[in-house]
C-alpha positions in Angstrom: -25.9 6.2 130.1 -23.8 7.3 126.7 -21.2 9.8 126.8 -22.2 13.2 125.9 -20.5 14.7 123.0 -18.3 17.5 123.5 -19.3 20.5 121.0 -17.3 23.7 121.0 -19.0 26.6 119.1 -17.0 29.6 117.6 -19.4 32.2 116.4 -21.5 35.3 116.9 -24.0 36.3 119.7 -26.4 39.0 118.8 -29.4 40.5 120.6 -32.3 40.3 118.0 -34.6 43.1 118.0 -37.6 42.0 115.9 -40.7 43.8 114.9 -44.1 42.2 113.2 -44.9 44.2 110.1 -48.0 43.9 107.8 -45.5 44.1 104.9 -41.9 44.4 104.5 -40.8 47.9 103.6 -39.2 48.7 100.2 -36.5 51.4 99.7 -37.5 54.7 101.3 -40.5 53.4 102.6 -41.6 53.4 106.5 -43.9 50.7 107.6 -45.5 50.8 111.4 -45.3 47.4 113.1 -45.7 45.9 116.4 -43.8 46.7 119.6 -40.0 45.7 119.4 -39.2 42.2 121.0 -35.6 41.7 122.4 -34.5 38.1 122.4 -31.2 36.3 122.5 -29.7 35.2 119.1 -26.8 35.2 116.9 -26.0 32.3 114.3 -23.3 31.0 116.7 -25.3 31.1 119.9 -28.4 29.7 118.4 -26.3 26.6 117.2 -24.8 26.3 120.6 -28.3 26.2 122.1 -29.4 23.7 119.7 -26.6 21.4 120.3 -27.2 21.7 124.1 -30.8 20.9 123.8 -30.0 17.7 121.9 -27.8 16.6 124.8 -24.2 17.9 124.0 -21.8 19.3 126.3 -21.5 22.8 124.6 -18.7 25.4 125.1 -19.5 28.7 123.5 -16.6 31.0 122.3 -17.0 34.5 120.7 -17.2 38.2 122.0 -19.9 40.5 123.4 -19.8 44.0 124.4 -19.5 45.3 128.2 -23.2 46.1 128.3 -26.7 45.0 129.3 -27.3 43.0 126.0 -23.8 41.3 126.5 -24.8 40.3 130.1 -28.2 39.2 129.1 -26.8 36.9 126.2 -24.2 35.3 128.6 -27.0 34.8 131.3 -29.2 33.2 128.7 -26.3 30.8 127.6 -25.7 29.8 131.2 -29.3 29.1 131.8 -29.2 26.7 128.9 -26.3 24.8 130.7 -23.8 26.2 128.2 -20.3 26.9 129.3 -19.7 30.5 128.1 -16.6 31.2 130.2 -14.6 31.5 127.1 -16.8 34.5 125.7 -14.7 37.6 125.7 -16.2 40.5 127.2 -15.0 43.8 125.1 -14.8 47.2 126.9 -16.0 50.1 124.8 -17.6 48.0 122.0 -21.4 47.3 121.6 -22.9 43.6 121.6 -24.0 42.6 118.3 -27.5 43.5 117.2 -29.7 41.9 114.6 -32.7 44.3 113.5 -35.3 42.1 112.0 -38.6 42.8 110.3 -41.1 39.9 110.0 -44.1 40.0 107.7 -47.5 38.3 108.2 -46.3 35.5 105.8 -43.3 34.8 107.9 -40.7 36.2 105.5 -38.2 38.5 107.0 -35.6 41.1 106.2 -32.8 41.3 108.5 -30.0 43.9 109.2 -26.9 42.8 111.5 -24.9 45.3 113.2 -21.8 42.9 114.2 -20.4 45.0 117.1 -18.2 42.9 119.3 -18.5 39.9 116.8 -16.1 41.7 114.5 -13.5 41.6 117.1 -13.3 37.8 117.4 -9.4 37.4 116.9 -6.6 35.2 117.7 -7.2 34.7 121.4 -10.6 33.2 120.6 -9.5 30.9 117.9 -6.7 29.6 120.3 -9.3 29.1 123.0 -11.4 27.0 120.4 -8.3 24.9 119.6 -7.4 24.4 123.3 -10.7 22.9 124.1 -11.2 19.3 124.8 -13.9 18.6 122.2 -15.3 16.0 119.6 -16.2 18.5 117.1 -15.9 22.3 116.3 -18.8 24.2 114.9 -17.9 27.5 113.3 -20.6 30.0 112.1 -20.2 33.2 110.0 -20.9 36.6 111.4 -17.4 36.7 112.7 -14.2 37.9 110.7 -13.2 35.6 107.7 -9.9 35.6 109.0 -10.8 33.9 112.3 -13.0 31.5 110.3 -10.1 30.6 108.1 -7.8 30.0 111.3 -10.4 28.0 113.1 -10.6 25.6 110.0 -6.9 25.1 110.1 -7.3 23.7 113.5 -6.8 20.0 113.8 -10.1 17.8 114.3 -13.6 17.5 112.6 -15.4 20.6 112.0 -18.8 21.8 110.9 -18.9 25.1 109.0 -22.3 27.1 108.6 -21.1 29.6 106.1 -23.9 32.1 106.6 -23.6 35.0 105.5 -21.1 33.9 102.9 -17.9 36.4 102.9 -16.3 37.4 99.7 -13.4 34.7 100.2 -16.2 31.9 100.7 -14.4 29.5 98.1 -11.2 29.9 99.7 -12.6 29.2 103.3 -14.0 25.9 102.1 -10.8 25.0 100.5 -9.0 25.8 103.9 -11.1 23.2 105.7 -10.2 20.4 103.5 -11.4 17.0 104.9 -11.2 18.2 108.4 -14.4 20.1 107.3 -16.9 17.4 108.3 -19.9 19.2 107.3 -20.4 22.3 105.2 -24.0 23.7 105.5 -25.0 26.6 103.0 -28.1 27.7 101.4 -28.5 28.5 97.7 -27.1 31.9 97.8 -24.2 30.9 99.8 -23.5 27.9 97.5 -23.6 30.2 94.7 -20.9 32.4 96.4 -18.6 29.5 96.8 -19.0 28.1 93.3 -19.1 31.4 91.6 -22.4 30.7 89.7 -26.2 30.8 90.5 -27.9 28.0 92.2 -31.7 28.1 92.3 -34.2 25.3 93.1 -33.6 21.7 94.4 -32.0 20.2 91.5 -29.4 22.9 91.1 -28.9 22.3 94.9 -28.3 18.7 94.4 -25.6 19.7 91.6 -24.2 22.2 93.8 -23.9 20.0 96.8 -22.0 17.2 94.7 -19.7 20.0 93.3 -18.9 21.2 96.8 -18.0 17.6 98.2 -15.4 17.6 95.4 -13.7 20.7 96.6 -12.8 19.0 100.0 -15.6 18.8 102.7 -16.6 15.2 103.5 -20.4 16.3 103.7 -22.4 19.2 102.2 -26.0 20.4 102.9 -27.5 22.8 100.5 -30.7 24.0 101.9 -33.4 25.2 99.4 -36.0 26.8 101.4 -39.5 25.4 101.1 -38.1 23.0 98.6 -36.2 21.0 101.1 -32.4 20.5 101.1 -29.8 18.5 99.1 -27.2 16.2 100.7 -23.8 14.9 99.4 -21.2 12.7 100.7 -23.1 10.0 102.2 -23.6 8.1 99.0 -20.2 8.9 97.3 -18.3 11.9 96.3 -20.3 12.7 93.1 -23.9 11.7 94.2 -26.5 13.9 96.0 -29.8 13.2 97.6 -32.7 15.6 97.6 -34.7 15.7 100.9 -38.0 17.2 99.9 -39.6 20.0 102.1 -43.0 19.6 103.8 -45.5 22.6 104.4 -45.7 24.0 107.8 -47.3 26.9 109.2 -44.8 29.8 109.0 -44.4 31.8 112.3 -41.2 33.5 110.8 -38.2 32.5 109.0 -35.4 34.2 111.2 -34.4 30.7 112.8 -33.6 32.1 116.1 -34.2 30.5 119.3 -36.9 32.5 121.2 -39.3 32.0 123.9 -42.3 33.3 121.8 -43.3 36.6 120.2 -45.9 37.4 122.9 -43.5 36.7 125.9 -40.2 38.4 124.8 -39.1 41.3 126.9 -37.1 44.1 126.4 -33.9 44.6 128.4 -34.4 45.8 131.9 -32.3 48.9 131.2 -29.9 50.3 128.4 -26.2 51.1 128.9 -26.0 54.3 130.2 -22.6 55.3 128.5 -22.1 56.4 125.1 -20.9 53.7 122.5 -18.2 54.1 120.1 -18.5 53.4 116.5 -16.3 51.0 114.5 -15.7 50.6 110.9 -15.2 47.4 109.2 -12.5 45.2 110.2 -9.4 44.5 108.2 -10.3 41.8 105.6 -7.3 39.6 105.9 -5.3 39.8 109.0 -6.5 38.6 112.3 -6.5 41.3 114.9 -6.0 40.7 118.7 -9.3 40.8 120.5 -10.1 44.1 122.5 -9.5 44.4 126.1 -11.9 42.0 128.1 -13.7 43.9 131.0 -14.2 42.0 134.2 -17.5 40.1 134.5 -20.3 41.4 136.5 -23.6 39.4 137.6 -26.0 39.2 134.7 -29.6 40.3 135.0 -32.2 37.6 134.3 -32.5 37.8 130.4 -35.2 36.3 128.2 -34.5 32.8 127.8 -33.7 30.8 124.5 -36.8 28.8 123.3 -37.3 26.4 120.7 -37.3 28.1 117.2 -40.8 28.6 115.6 -42.1 26.0 113.2 
């Protein structure tokens, strides 16, 4: 049997609260939808689950709150066979939430309340650097300073720069050639390049330009049009992989069991939650106090993302 690759993921963990609506609401509008569904998510956790299901030995690093949502997210990761022992549990800070509206065509509108994800700091980056790993996967939805520090670690790295922070171009430059793969969509590529990127032809040009900035390989996704890949055939060449039609369930891309089976948490945290403003944009801050772990209630499990 071949050796399982060791993957460390540094990124976000969120509880997704999704509602199916007949149409996405506009400014000032109220739309009545389905019952709310609570499912484990977060870009980092979803990538960890995907890697584990592909056969990798995965370690997840991030931060959750000392609440029911945090305990459910940790239990869901353990159910998937993912080592979540390095995930910090922050006292007095809520677990990250993603509030998602999905219309009948599968399009979505997402608002993220980062919560504990915005408190990923130096101890978490140090934990990522200390792991025995073949590759480090870094997702956004955590502070840009933490991303930059992680990209400075030795060893190959995959960066999914979604959503793109204000210093997106500087982060890509920080990774240099240790940034094995950069994965962005059109708007995120535009944030790095400082110009619009629209459509598969523009995505191919953008991918080639991004490779010239340091990453060994770049993927620029273009929605239903497919994706552009640069780096495999040379620094200035990009290949367009055309999309193919599939029935859209939704475009959230989270790992859920199914809309019909998702369950709400068994109970909510009884204590009030503090509100926190945005983190400082440049300096890394220490992670907050980590509360002792408690047994997790059985959460809804991660399941394959809808196609």
